[in-house]
N, C-alpha and C positions, 0 to 999 in steps of 0.2 A: 850530385855531380858524377859520382861513380856509375850510377845507373845509366845516366845520359852517355857517358863514355862507352860503357859496355854495349848499349844499344847501338851506338854509332859504329863501334868496332864490328859487331855482328852484321850490321847492314852492309858494311863495306867488304868484309871477309866472307860473308855468306856462310854456307854450310860446308864448305871444303870442296864442293864440286862447282867447277867453272865450265859453263857451256856457252857456246856462241854459235850463231849461224855464220858460216864461212861466206866469203864473197865469190862463191862459185868458181874457185880456182881449180886449175887442172891438177891431176896427180903427177907427181914427179916420176921420171923414168929411172930414177935411182935403183940400182940393182939390189935385190934381196935374195936370200938363199931359200930354196925349198928344203924340206927335211932330208932329201937325199943329197943336198949340198950343191945342187944345180943353181946357178945364177939366173934370175928372172927379173926383167924390168918391172918395177912396182906397178907402173900404169898398165901393164898387161895382166896383172893378177886379178883384175875385176872384169865381170862380164858386162859388156855394153847392153843397155836395155833392161837392166835389172839393178835395183838398189842394193847396195853392199854395206854391211855393218862390219867395221874393222876394230878389233880390240888389240891395242898395244900392251905388252905385259912383260914380266921378267919372273924367272923362277923364284926369286927371293921376295916377290911382292905379293903379300897376302890378300890386299884388296883386289889386286888384278885377278888372282885365282878365284875369288869369290864372284867377281863380275862374270868371268867366263863360265863358271859353274852355273850361275843363275840363268845366263843366256842359254846355255846348253840344255838345262832342265826345262826351259819354257819353249825350246825350238820347235818341237812337234806341234804344240798349240799355236804358236805364232805362225808357223808355215801353213796351217789350216786357214789362217785368216788373210794372208798375203804372201806373194811370192818374192823372196829376197835371198841373198846370199850372206853368209857369215864367214869370217876368217880371222886369224890372229897373227900377229907379228911380235916375235920375241926380240927384246932389245938387250938380251944377255950378250956378254962378250964372247969371242970365239972359244974361250976355255970351257964354256958351259954348254957347248953344242950338244954333247951327248945327253946332258941333263934335260935339255929342252925336248929332245926326241923321246927320251924315256918317259918324261912327264906326260907329253901328249898321248903317248901310247898307253900308259897306265890309266889315264882318264877316259880312254875310249873315244877320243875326238874323231869325229867323222867329217870334219870340215877342214879346209886348207889351213896349214900352219906354215909360216915363213919365219926367217930369222934375219935380223939386222945386226950382225956381230960387230961391225965397226962403227955403228950409230950414224951411218951416212944418211939413211932415210930419216932418222930422228932429226938430224940437222936440217935436211931438206924441208921437212914439215914444221920445223922450228918449234918443237916442244921440249920441255926439260924433264918432266917426270911422268912415270907411269903410276896407275893406269891412265891411259889416254885413248880416246875412242873417236873414230870418225865415221861419218855416214857419207857415202859416195852415192850421188843420184844416177839416174838411168843414163845420163850423158857422160858419165865418168868423171864428174866434177865433184869436188868436196862441197857438200851442202851443210854440214854440221860438224862441229868439233866439241869435245868435252874432255876436261881434265879432272881426274878423281873419280871415286866411286863410293856411293853410299847405298845401303840395302834399299832395294826398290827402284834404284836408278835405272835399272834395265828396262822397266816399264815405260819410262819417259823416253828412252832411246827407241823402244819399239813403236811408240806413238808417232815419233818423227819418221821412222822407217815406213810405217802405214801411210802417212801423209805424203811422203815423197813417192811411194809406189803408186798411189792413187792418181798422181798427176799424168 
């Protein structure tokens, strides 16, 4: 009976990563801040005609940092296979603004990084925890959402990016 319960619990809870194909919803125009502090409508941060992978993270979130590091490490290889954009959005509160900027700089990020200091975007997208990742298709619509991160998960995300970029 214990084995049956454990098997059932594992099948329901899965591996801790929850992914779903979105219903092709539009990106919200909720303002986010770039690293200079300028407000930008979120739906204007993605380039139309290009698939965009977006990682939501926080300075205190170890799995978030691992996911971003793995994506960054594989970026040049991936870019040689397909053309796409990558960016991050920190959900740290306004007190951590300086930490977000210094972390991005210390890691040598060469991709856009934004901040959602009041969690307005987080509420607009209706997610609770980070890491949270979305993939936006060429039309600027959310095509995939994923909550959580496990080692190797970035490869599954890239497979989805390639699939959408080929359309």
